[in-house]
N, C-alpha and C positions, 0 to 999 in steps of 0.2 A: 577420225584421226587414226593415223597408222600406228601399229604396235611398236614402231621404231621410237616412239616417244616414251615408252616404258623403260625403266631402269634395266641395265645389264643386257641390252639387246646386242646381237652380233651380226655383222654382215661381212661377206667375203667378196672381193671385187677383183676380177682379172683385167689386165691391161695388155692389149695386143699392139706391139710396136713394129712398124715396118722400117727396115733399114734404109738409110739414104735420104729420101725426100720428105720424111715426116718432120714437121716443125715441132721443136721442143715444147713450145707453149701449148700446142694442141693437147698434150697430156699432162705436162707439168702444172699448168694452171688448174684444170679440173681436179687433178689428184690432190694438189696441195690445199685447194680451197675446201674440198670435201673432208679431207683428213683433219683439217683445223677444227672440225666438229667432233672429233673422236675422243674417246676416253684416253687412248694412248697419247694423243697430242697434249692433253691437259696434264697428264702424269709427267710427260717429258719437260714441259715448261714450269711445272710446279706451281701453277696458279690457276685460279678460277673459283667462282662462288660454288661451294659444295652442293647447294640445292639444284644448281644447273648442271654441274659436272656429272652428278649421279644419273642424269638423264641422257648423257652423251653415249652413243653406241660405241662398241668396240669394232674397229674396222681393220680387217686383214687384207693385204694386197698381194696379188700374184702377177708378176710381170713376165711376159713371154715375147719372144721374137717371132715375126712372121717367117723367118728362115727355118724355124723348127729346132734350132739349136740353142745352147747356152752361151754362144759366143757374144761378146759385148756388141751392142747395137749402136752404130753411129747415126745420128740424126742431123738436122740442119745446123744445130748449134749446141753448145754445152758439152759436158763430158760424155763419153760412151756410156750407154745405159746397160746395166748388167741384168739379164733375165734371171728370174728365180725359179722358173719352171718351163716346161715345153708343152706342146700340144699333147704329147703322149702321157706326161706325168702330171698335168694340171689337176689339182683336186677339185671337188665340187665347188662351184662359185654361184653366188646369188646374182651378181651383175657382171657385165662385161663392157669395158670402155675401149672403143676403137678410134684412135686419132687418125688424121688423114694424111696419106702419102700422095704421090702423084695420082690424079684420077685415072690415068691409064694403067695403073698397077693391077696385076692379076694375082690373086691369092693362089698359093700352091694347092695341089690336090689334097695334101694332108691338112692344110689350113682350112680349106673349104669343107672337108668332112668334119673337122672339129666344130666349126661354126654351125653347120647343119645339125649336128648331134646335140650340141649344148643349148641351142636357141630355145627349144621347147621347154626346158627346165629352168631357164633364166627368169628371174623376177623383173629384170630390166636390161635393156641393151642401150648403151650410150654411144652415139655416133657423132663425132666432132668433125666439122669441116668436110673434107672430101672422103672421110671414112665411110660415109653412107654410100657414095658412088661405088667404092670398091666392094663393100659388103653386099650391095644390091646384086652383084654378079653371082652370088651364091644361091639366089632365089628365095632367101628367107624373108625378104622385105616385100614380096609380091602382095599387093592388096593394101599395104600400109601407106598412110600419108607420111612422107619423109622430107626433111629439109636437108640442104647441103650448101656448100660454098657457092655464092652467086656467080663470081667470075668463072669458076670451074664449070658450073652448070652451063653458062653461056658458051664456053669453049667446047664442051662436050657435045652440045646440040648442034654446033656449027661444023665441027671437024670430025667428031667421033660419034658415039651414040650413048644414050642413057638407057638404063633398064626400062623396058616398056611397060612392065606390069606393076611398077611402083607408081604411086600417086605423088608426084613431086610437087611440093609446096615450098617455094623459095622466096617468099616475100616478107620473111620475119627472121628474128634472131634465133629463135628455137621453136621446136614443135614437139608435142607429145601426142602419140597415137597408141593407146594401149600401153604395152611395155616397151615400145620403141621411142626413145628420147633422142632427138637429132637437132643439130645446130647449123647455123650459117657459117661464117668465117671463124678463124682461129680463136679470137677473143671471146666469141659467144659461148665457148665451152664452159667458161666460168659462170656465165649467166644461167646456163643449163643446170649446173650443179647447184646454184643458188635456188633455182626453181625446185629441184629435187629435195633440197633441204626444207624449203617452205612447205612443200606438200607432206613430207614424211617425218621431219624432226620437230623437236620441242621449239615453240616460238621464242622462248627466252634464250635458248641456245643459239638459234639462228641470229637473233638480234645482237647477242654478245659477240659473235664472230664478225658480224658486219661492223661492229663498233671498233674492235681492235685491229681489223684488217683495213678499216676506213674504206670500205667498198660498198657502194650502193648498187645493187643488181639492176640491170636494164630489163625492161619488160620485153615480151616477145614482139609486141607491136606498140607504137609505130617503130619501124626499122629505118634508120637514116640512110641505109644502103639499098632499100627496096627498089629504087629506080633502075638499078643495074639489070634487073630481070623483069621489068614491068611489061615488056612486049614479048617475052620468051614463051615459046610453045614447045611442048614435049610430045607432039604427035609422031 
């Protein structure tokens, strides 16, 4: 059992948002679901069984734009997202969440260096939807089994190219290989966080949040959308 089940645990999570084509749900869903397990959340709503709340970790978030600035980030819907840090000023983080922009997106040189520098010290990297395709271009996913959006994977193999040194596994909702946690399409990001909670957090805390959010997490398999990529080859 992870030490995150112990009282007074803290974790810091960075969120890298790409301006323009990133779907809001790609990061809003995972962020909100995971934060619903935090001590800060229960303090804010003023409710929760004390014996469960004391096992909730403290979670601190750091939001950054792929532009490298503090300018508000417009995504596909919702209000502009306001970064709290930059590649240059981001403090140490335990985890990094990368939602998916257009799969053809190229991370800047500054962003690429940030990812390459921080990856070795991360406890976990969360890749939602097409975020994996973009981050794979930095080389840090070479040798890992990685999932991604199925429609995007089909498009990339037919018209562009997927990173050849990554072991793409796209027949499931989410996949965990070491410290790389990756998903299929946008809604699977919530299931990925539910799996992270199941593995790392107190079981009573996990069940409490499932109950008041009225959400039953989907398993990695069977995936009702697996047929989209059943004949796909990444040679």
